C-alpha positions, 0 to 999 in steps of 0.5 A: 833534291836541292840543298837536301842530302841524298841519304844512301839506302843503308841510312835510309834504313837506319832512319826508319829504325830509329822512327820505329822507337818514336812512332811504333811502326816498323818498316822492312830493313832492306838493307845488307845490315838487315835479317836477310838469311842469305849470309853464313857469316856472323858479320856483313858489311854495310856501306854508310856514306862511303864508310864500311860498317860491320854491324850484325854482330848477332846475325843468323848463320846456317849450316847446310852441310846436311842439306839436300843438293843437286839441280832438282832440289827445292823449298819445302811448303808447309801443309798448314797455314803456318809460316816462320817469324817475319821478324825477331830481335837479337844482338845487332850492334856494339856501342861503337857500331850503333853510333857510327850507324846513327850519327850520319842519319842525325846529320842529315837535314831531312830528319830535323833539328828537333828530332835529331836533339832528341835521339842524341839525347836518348842515346848519349846521355849527355856524356860522351864516354858513356854515350851508346853505353861505351863504358860497357863495350864487351859487356853486352850488346844493343839488340834490334830486329831482323827481317825475313824478306822471303816471307809476306809482310809481318814485321810490324810485330817488331815495333821497338828501336835498338835497346841494350841488353847486358851479356848473360841477361835476358832481353826485356820481358815486353820483347815478344819476338826475342831470339830463341832455339825455337825461332832459329829452328823455324828459320832453318825450316825455311833453308831446307832443300829436298830432292825433286819428285819426278817419279820413275813409271813403267811402262815408261814414256807411254802407258796403256788404258787399264794397264797398271802403271808402277810408280817409285822414286830413287830411294838413295836420295830420300833420306833425312836432310837438316839445316842448323841455324845459330846466333853465335854471340849468344851460343844459341843454335837449333836444327831443323830435320826434315824426313820424307814420310809419304808419296801421294800420287795424283793421276790428273784425271778422274778417269783412273784408278790409284794404287793404294786407293788412297793415292798415298804410298807409305815410305817404309825403310827408305823405299818410295814405292816399288821399282818394276821388275821382269815378272811382275807384270801380273801384280798389283803395284804397291804405288802407281796408277791405272788409267781408264781412258786415253789421253787422246792427242794430249797428256795427263799432268801426273802430280807427285808430292812428298810429305816431309815430317819436320822435328827440331832440337836446340840449345838447353835440350829444346825441341818438338815438331814443327808443321810437315812440309811438302814438295811435289812436281807435274809431269806429263803421261801419255795413255794409249788405247791398246791396239787390237788386231782382227783377222 
């Protein structure tokens, strides 16, 4: 790179954050200091020119102790086009942390002397004691944007550079994506994990043409699960709760009859379908399928999908509904002709 100094990943991100204030364009924060949602700690470490900086004072923390668990769990998919926010604003730096984060950027030759000067004047105000609001240490934070990397691009909605907010004050009115309990609930939604949906069938393994096949799920696994998201420095919290409401069975072929006819088995009192037992052979299954044609040398891809109702509660009595989520799986079903014996 010749005389140009190599800029570390964290510093490069800092460049883009500062540029946002000038250009109106926000770039995805892919450094450890950004809005990645994997950490359960309110502070993460970022490396800038070999120095460790704790910079995420307002990072989102998650309590997953009431979440679904096990090897077969999976993330919900919204039943609508809705997705959680791609970015949001929250406290991110103390005065000293912002100074330690930005000054190495200004010292990089690639940023240009004029740009460096403008940025120094913006944050230092020609007063070392008051620069970066160090005279207000403990009285507020510099806010900046966080990005949820797991969702499609949309972080261009957050196009402002760092701004100061005194403790107890609301962020400026023109900040549309400032963190709220509802935003936290939406982020918690993304962290929910629910049990797998491989149904138990009777007959198992192989069923017969025109023979009603019973289908059910282990009701002990299908109970409400929840995740709580918090921003500790703001005393903001929200819990998103998912509760199973129905199971949809799709036989994998049009040559089949579903029970019930809609193919949707309502979940009542935690029961998802009804297990088959001896003596029920003459009954119609409350949840299941009857295949009208053999699968031949192959199988039918039976799809089982559980719909989960999502509600949330948060700080100050806030709360409401979020779009339903779903999680499903496909399993292969062998269907054979009933063999008859001719005498």
